[in-house]
C-alpha positions as CSV (number, residue, x, y, z in Angstrom):
1,M,0.0,0.0,0.0
2,H,1.4,3.4,-1.0
3,I,0.2,6.7,0.5
4,I,0.9,9.8,-1.6
5,I,0.8,13.1,0.2
6,D,0.2,16.1,-2.0
7,D,2.0,19.1,-0.4
8,T,1.6,21.2,-3.6
9,M,-1.9,22.4,-2.6
10,P,-1.9,26.2,-1.9
11,S,-3.0,27.3,1.6
12,M,-5.2,30.2,2.6
13,T,-5.6,31.9,5.9
14,L,-9.1,33.2,6.8
15,S,-10.1,35.8,9.4
16,I,-13.3,35.0,11.1
17,P,-15.4,37.0,13.7
18,E,-14.7,36.2,17.3
19,D,-18.2,34.8,17.9
20,L,-17.9,32.4,15.0
21,H,-14.5,31.3,16.4
22,R,-16.1,30.6,19.8
23,L,-18.8,28.5,18.2
24,I,-16.5,26.4,16.0
25,S,-13.9,26.0,18.8
26,K,-16.4,23.9,20.7
27,H,-16.2,21.2,17.9
28,N,-12.6,20.3,17.4
29,E,-13.7,17.0,16.0
30,I,-14.8,18.7,12.8
31,K,-12.3,19.4,10.0
32,W,-13.3,23.1,9.5
33,S,-10.8,23.5,6.7
34,E,-12.7,20.8,4.8
35,I,-16.0,22.6,5.5
36,A,-14.5,25.8,4.1
37,R,-13.0,24.1,1.1
38,R,-16.3,22.5,0.2
39,A,-18.2,25.8,0.6
40,M,-15.6,27.6,-1.6
41,W,-15.9,24.8,-4.3
42,D,-19.7,25.1,-4.3
43,Y,-19.5,28.9,-4.7
44,A,-16.8,28.7,-7.3
45,K,-18.8,26.2,-9.3
46,K,-21.8,28.5,-9.3
47,L,-19.7,31.4,-10.4
48,N,-18.2,29.3,-13.2
49,L,-21.7,28.3,-14.3
50,L,-22.8,32.0,-14.4
51,D,-19.6,32.8,-16.4
52,E,-20.5,30.1,-18.9
53,L,-24.1,31.2,-19.2
54,L,-23.1,34.9,-19.7
55,K,-20.1,34.5,-21.9
56,N,-22.0,35.2,-25.1
57,S,-24.3,37.8,-23.5
58,E,-24.4,41.3,-25.0
59,M,-25.9,42.8,-21.9
60,T,-23.7,45.4,-20.2
61,E,-23.4,46.1,-16.5
62,E,-25.3,49.4,-17.1
63,D,-28.1,47.4,-18.8
64,A,-28.3,45.1,-15.7
65,I,-28.4,48.1,-13.4
66,E,-31.2,49.7,-15.4
67,I,-33.2,46.5,-15.4
68,G,-32.7,46.2,-11.6
69,R,-33.9,49.8,-11.1
70,K,-37.0,49.2,-13.2
71,I,-37.8,46.0,-11.2
72,K,-37.4,47.9,-7.9
73,E,-39.7,50.7,-9.1
74,G,-42.3,48.2,-10.2
75,M,-42.2,46.4,-6.8
76,H,-42.4,49.7,-5.0
77,K,-45.5,50.7,-7.0
78,R,-47.2,47.4,-6.5
79,H,-46.6,47.5,-2.7
80,M,-47.9,51.1,-2.5
81,E,-51.0,50.1,-4.4
82,K,-51.6,47.2,-1.9
83,L,-51.1,49.6,1.0
84,D,-53.7,52.0,-0.6
85,E,-56.1,49.1,-0.9
86,T,-55.8,48.2,2.8
87,D,-56.4,51.8,3.8
88,N,-59.7,51.9,1.9
């Protein structure tokens, strides 16, 4: 049986809030670096999927901001109309 240890993996140091540190310190049996690694993989895969979906898009960041503004305006208008309905 041969065991190969890969020491070529880069390392990363994270800063975490003190209250989070207190919570995770209670569970030394958990490999927190593995939890963090999996969470980063999941997030990175989602970003990669978004990149793939958008690579041929002609929409600019300004277009996206404008669409977001219009959505917010529509939501605000709809909520205000519902408030008016409840007042009557």
